[in-house]
C-alpha positions as CSV (number, residue, x, y, z in Angstrom):
1,M,82.6,112.3,83.5
2,G,81.7,114.0,86.5
3,L,78.1,113.8,88.3
4,N,75.3,115.2,85.4
5,N,71.7,114.4,86.0
6,D,71.9,110.5,85.1
7,T,74.9,109.9,87.4
8,F,73.5,112.4,90.3
9,A,70.4,110.1,90.1
10,L,72.2,106.9,90.2
11,C,74.0,108.3,93.3
12,W,70.9,109.2,95.3
13,R,69.1,106.0,94.4
14,A,72.1,104.3,96.3
15,L,71.9,106.8,98.9
16,K,68.4,106.6,99.6
17,L,69.2,102.7,100.8
18,F,70.7,104.3,104.0
19,T,68.1,105.1,107.2
20,S,70.3,108.6,107.1
21,I,73.0,109.6,105.1
22,R,74.6,112.1,107.8
23,G,78.1,110.4,108.7
24,I,78.3,107.7,106.2
25,R,81.8,107.5,104.4
26,M,82.3,107.9,100.7
27,F,85.0,107.2,98.6
28,E,85.0,108.9,95.3
29,F,87.6,107.4,92.7
30,G,88.5,110.8,90.5
31,N,88.0,114.0,91.5
32,Q,84.5,114.5,90.1
33,K,82.6,118.0,89.4
34,M,78.6,118.4,89.9
35,R,77.2,119.5,86.6
36,C,73.4,118.9,87.4
37,Y,69.9,120.2,88.6
38,E,69.7,123.2,90.7
39,V,73.8,122.7,91.8
40,K,75.8,125.3,90.4
41,W,78.2,124.1,87.6
42,D,81.5,122.7,88.4
43,I,81.7,122.5,91.8
44,P,83.4,119.5,93.3
45,A,81.3,116.8,94.1
46,K,83.3,116.4,97.6
47,E,82.2,119.8,98.7
48,Y,78.3,118.8,97.6
49,F,78.7,115.7,99.8
50,Q,80.2,116.9,102.6
51,S,77.6,119.8,102.7
52,L,75.0,116.9,103.3
53,G,77.1,115.6,106.6
54,I,78.7,112.7,104.6
55,E,82.5,112.0,105.2
56,H,83.9,112.1,101.7
57,V,87.2,110.9,100.4
58,S,88.2,111.1,97.0
59,L,91.6,110.0,95.2
60,D,93.0,111.6,91.9
61,L,96.2,111.9,90.2
62,N,95.3,115.5,90.1
63,G,95.2,116.0,94.0
64,K,92.8,119.1,93.4
65,D,89.9,120.0,95.3
66,G,91.0,118.1,98.4
67,A,91.6,114.8,96.6
68,L,94.2,112.7,97.9
69,K,96.9,112.8,95.2
70,R,97.5,109.2,94.6
71,N,97.1,106.3,92.3
72,I,94.5,103.8,92.7
73,L,96.6,100.7,91.7
74,D,99.0,101.6,94.8
75,P,97.9,100.0,98.1
76,V,94.4,101.4,99.7
77,D,95.1,99.6,103.0
78,D,95.5,102.7,105.0
79,L,92.2,104.3,104.1
80,G,89.9,102.0,105.5
81,E,86.7,100.9,104.6
82,F,83.4,103.1,103.3
83,D,79.8,102.7,103.1
84,V,79.8,103.8,99.4
85,V,82.3,103.7,96.9
86,T,81.6,105.7,93.4
87,N,83.4,105.1,90.1
88,F,82.2,108.0,88.1
89,G,84.2,107.7,84.8
90,S,87.8,107.2,86.1
91,S,88.4,103.6,86.0
92,E,88.1,103.7,81.9
93,H,91.7,106.1,82.1
94,I,93.5,103.1,83.4
95,D,95.6,100.4,81.0
96,P,93.2,97.3,80.3
97,E,95.8,95.4,82.1
98,S,95.4,97.2,85.6
99,Q,91.5,97.0,85.5
100,P,91.6,93.9,87.9
101,K,93.8,95.7,90.2
102,V,91.4,98.9,90.0
103,F,88.4,96.7,90.7
104,E,90.3,94.8,93.2
105,H,90.9,98.2,95.0
106,L,87.6,99.4,94.7
107,H,86.1,96.2,96.3
108,Q,88.7,96.4,99.0
109,L,87.6,99.8,100.1
110,C,83.8,98.9,100.1
111,K,82.8,97.6,103.4
112,T,80.8,94.6,103.9
113,G,76.9,95.5,103.4
114,G,78.2,98.7,101.7
115,Y,77.5,99.9,98.0
116,M,79.4,100.3,94.7
117,I,78.3,102.5,92.6
118,H,79.8,102.6,88.9
119,H,78.9,104.8,85.4
120,V,81.4,103.8,83.0
121,P,81.4,104.0,79.0
122,E,80.2,101.0,77.2
123,V,82.2,99.4,74.7
124,G,81.9,101.0,71.2
125,S,80.9,104.4,72.9
126,W,82.8,107.6,73.7
127,K,85.7,106.7,71.0
128,G,89.1,107.9,72.0
129,H,87.8,109.2,75.4
130,G,89.7,106.1,77.4
131,K,91.8,103.3,77.3
132,Y,89.2,100.9,78.5
133,Y,85.2,100.3,77.9
134,Y,82.8,98.0,79.4
135,T,79.9,95.3,79.2
136,V,77.4,94.5,81.4
137,D,79.2,91.5,81.8
138,F,82.3,92.7,82.9
139,F,80.3,93.9,86.1
140,R,78.8,90.2,86.5
141,H,81.9,88.5,86.5
142,L,83.9,90.7,89.2
143,P,85.5,88.3,91.7
144,G,83.9,88.8,95.5
145,E,80.4,88.4,97.3
146,I,78.5,91.0,95.1
147,V,74.7,91.4,94.9
148,W,73.4,93.4,91.9
149,L,70.8,95.9,93.0
150,E,70.7,97.8,89.7
151,A,72.2,98.0,86.2
152,R,71.6,99.3,82.9
153,R,72.6,100.7,79.5
154,L,72.0,104.5,79.3
155,Q,72.3,106.3,76.0
156,D,73.2,110.0,75.8
157,H,72.2,112.9,73.3
158,K,75.3,112.0,71.3
159,N,74.6,108.3,71.0
160,N,77.2,107.4,73.2
161,V,76.1,104.5,75.6
162,N,77.0,104.1,79.8
163,I,77.1,101.4,81.9
164,E,75.6,102.1,85.1
165,C,75.2,99.9,88.4
166,I,74.5,99.8,91.7
167,L,76.3,96.8,93.8
168,R,76.0,95.6,97.3
169,K,79.1,93.5,98.8
170,Q,78.3,91.0,100.8
C-alpha cells in the first residue's frame, strides 16, 4: 500500500508518543514508498525515516531500497527488538494459514513498551488485491499482552475500507 496521507498520519500519531524520535528503532514489514504531503512521490519510507534520525530496518522479499531480502515467515531472532513495528499493507499478501506466524513474528520484533502499527484491507474490500483480509476482531484476538491505543475503519474514495490500529506491547 505504501504510506499515503492516512497511513502517514497514523504513523505520526504513534511516533508522537515518544519524547524524541531520534534514535528509536523502527521495523517496517515490506518495502514501502512515501506517497504523501510535501514528500516527493515514490521515495522509500526508509529514506524518509532515516532522515529523521530513526534507525530503520525493513524486510521485503524484493530486497529493494535497502530492505533485507527475507521472508517474514523465517526466524527473526537475529533482528533484535524495535520501538515501532509497522505493517502498512504487507501481511495481506501472505497465505491465510501463515497469518498466525506473521503476527507472531511482528509481536516478537516489538519490544515491551513498543508500538505496533497496522493498516490493512478489511474483509470485502480491495477485491483481488491480496490473499487475506482483516476484521477489527482479528486484532482484538491477537495473542500476547497488547493494549489497544487506537483502532478504526477508514474508507477511501473508491469505497475500499482499511483497518488501521496502534497497539502497545505490554
